[in-house]
C-alpha positions as CSV (number, residue, x, y, z in Angstrom):
1,M,2.1,5.4,11.1
2,N,3.5,7.3,14.2
3,A,6.0,9.7,12.9
4,K,8.5,8.6,15.8
5,S,8.4,4.9,15.3
6,I,10.7,2.8,12.7
7,K,9.5,0.8,10.0
8,V,11.3,-2.5,9.2
9,D,10.2,-4.2,5.7
10,L,11.2,-7.6,5.1
11,P,10.7,-9.0,1.9
12,T,8.3,-11.6,0.6
13,D,7.4,-12.9,-2.7
14,T,3.5,-11.5,-2.5
15,Q,4.9,-7.9,-2.5
16,Y,6.0,-7.7,-6.1
17,I,4.1,-6.3,-8.6
18,L,4.0,-6.6,-12.9
19,S,3.3,-2.9,-14.1
20,A,4.3,-2.1,-18.0
21,G,6.2,-5.1,-18.3
22,N,8.4,-4.3,-15.6
23,L,8.5,-6.2,-11.7
24,Y,8.5,-3.5,-9.0
25,R,8.4,-4.1,-5.0
26,I,7.4,-0.7,-2.9
27,I,9.6,-0.6,-0.3
28,A,8.3,2.8,1.2
29,S,5.0,4.7,0.0
30,G,3.8,8.2,0.3
31,A,1.5,6.4,3.4
32,Q,4.7,5.5,5.0
33,T,6.9,8.5,4.8
34,N,4.2,11.4,5.1
35,S,4.2,11.7,1.5
36,R,7.7,12.9,1.4
37,F,9.0,9.7,-1.0
38,S,8.6,6.5,-1.9
39,L,11.4,3.8,-2.7
40,I,10.6,1.2,-5.2
41,F,12.9,-2.0,-6.0
42,S,12.8,-3.3,-9.5
43,I,13.9,-6.0,-11.8
44,L,13.9,-5.8,-15.4
45,K,14.6,-8.6,-17.6
46,P,16.4,-7.9,-21.2
47,G,14.7,-5.7,-23.3
48,Q,12.2,-4.4,-20.9
49,G,12.4,-0.5,-19.6
50,G,10.5,2.6,-19.9
51,P,10.1,4.7,-23.1
52,I,10.9,8.4,-23.2
53,H,9.0,10.4,-20.9
54,T,8.5,12.9,-18.4
55,H,7.0,13.3,-14.7
56,S,5.5,16.6,-14.1
57,N,5.2,15.9,-10.3
58,E,8.2,13.9,-9.1
59,Q,11.8,13.8,-9.1
60,E,12.8,10.1,-10.2
61,S,16.3,8.9,-8.8
62,F,17.6,5.3,-9.8
63,Y,20.6,3.3,-8.0
64,I,21.5,0.2,-9.9
65,T,22.2,-2.2,-7.9
66,K,22.8,-5.0,-10.3
67,G,23.6,-5.3,-13.9
68,S,23.7,-2.3,-16.5
69,L,20.9,-0.3,-17.7
70,T,21.2,2.2,-20.4
71,F,19.2,5.6,-20.0
72,Y,17.8,7.9,-23.0
73,D,17.7,11.3,-23.2
74,G,15.9,11.8,-26.6
75,Q,19.5,12.9,-27.9
76,K,22.1,10.4,-26.3
77,E,22.4,7.4,-24.3
78,V,24.3,6.7,-21.5
79,L,25.4,3.4,-19.8
80,A,24.8,2.9,-16.2
81,P,26.7,0.3,-14.8
82,E,26.1,-1.4,-11.1
83,G,26.7,0.9,-8.7
84,S,25.8,4.0,-10.6
85,F,22.9,6.8,-9.6
86,V,20.8,8.5,-11.8
87,F,18.9,11.9,-10.9
88,C,16.2,13.0,-12.9
89,P,14.5,16.3,-12.2
90,E,10.9,16.9,-12.8
91,G,10.3,17.8,-16.8
92,A,13.3,16.1,-17.5
93,S,12.8,13.9,-20.5
94,R,14.3,10.0,-19.6
95,G,13.7,6.6,-20.8
96,F,15.5,3.5,-20.2
97,R,16.2,-0.2,-21.2
98,N,17.9,-3.1,-20.3
99,N,20.0,-3.9,-23.1
100,T,22.1,-7.0,-22.0
101,D,21.1,-10.7,-21.5
102,N,21.0,-10.4,-17.8
103,D,18.2,-9.0,-15.5
104,V,19.0,-5.6,-14.2
105,E,17.8,-4.8,-10.6
106,M,17.7,-1.1,-9.4
107,L,16.0,1.1,-6.6
108,I,13.8,3.9,-7.7
109,L,13.4,6.8,-5.5
110,Y,10.3,9.7,-6.1
111,T,10.0,12.8,-4.5
112,P,7.3,13.5,-3.4
113,S,5.8,10.0,-3.4
114,G,2.5,9.3,-5.5
115,I,3.7,7.3,-8.6
116,E,3.5,4.2,-6.4
117,N,-0.2,4.5,-6.7
118,M,0.0,4.1,-10.3
119,I,2.0,0.8,-10.2
120,K,-0.7,-0.3,-7.7
121,M,-3.3,0.4,-9.8
122,D,-2.0,-0.5,-13.2
123,G,-0.2,-3.6,-11.9
124,T,-1.0,-7.3,-11.1
125,P,0.5,-8.9,-8.1
126,I,3.1,-11.5,-8.6
127,N,2.4,-14.6,-6.6
128,S,5.8,-16.2,-7.0
129,L,9.4,-13.9,-7.4
130,K,11.2,-17.3,-8.2
131,R,8.8,-18.4,-10.8
132,Y,8.7,-14.8,-12.6
133,K,12.7,-14.9,-12.9
134,H,12.5,-17.9,-14.8
135,E,9.8,-17.2,-17.0
136,H,9.5,-14.6,-20.1
137,T,7.6,-11.6,-19.6
138,E,6.4,-9.8,-22.7
139,Q,6.8,-6.2,-22.8
140,L,3.6,-4.2,-22.0
141,A,2.0,-0.8,-23.0
142,C,2.6,2.0,-21.1
143,P,-0.4,2.5,-18.4
144,V,-3.5,4.5,-19.6
145,L,-3.0,6.0,-16.0
146,N,0.3,8.0,-17.0
147,E,-2.0,11.5,-17.9
148,Q,-3.4,11.2,-14.5
149,F,-0.2,10.9,-12.7
150,G,1.6,13.8,-14.7
151,I,3.5,11.2,-17.1
152,E,4.0,12.4,-20.4
153,E,5.2,9.8,-23.2
154,I,7.7,11.5,-25.7
155,K,7.0,9.8,-29.3
156,T,11.0,9.9,-29.6
157,P,11.9,6.1,-30.0
158,L,14.8,4.6,-27.8
159,L,18.2,4.6,-29.8
């Protein structure tokens, strides 16, 4: 991509990927941002989320666009309602779960990029976003690619 050209990404159902029980849409990848960042949209159904873990390669930031998401650091939990921004520097313990009865939607910013490649490698493309929203999806185990991408799962359960 030419560094001086703009990119416009129009959403389509075929851009969604189911990985580790969560639904993702990669809005901007490292290939598009000169490896500076990746931006991902995610939908979490009730009960879905991520176990407590650390990232050694990137910072992870969350912006909650719909609903409320509970974040955990291994010692406490914090409810992040719609409009909240949560910043997790590399090495910080974090986990999250949708403890509500409604879907949660959020943007996730990774700096630098790279983690989107794990989502692509581990994930399954979703052909219909509308169908996904009306079907139950079970929570899947964390991807076996964690170690390759500098993610360490911490065996502390979510509260």
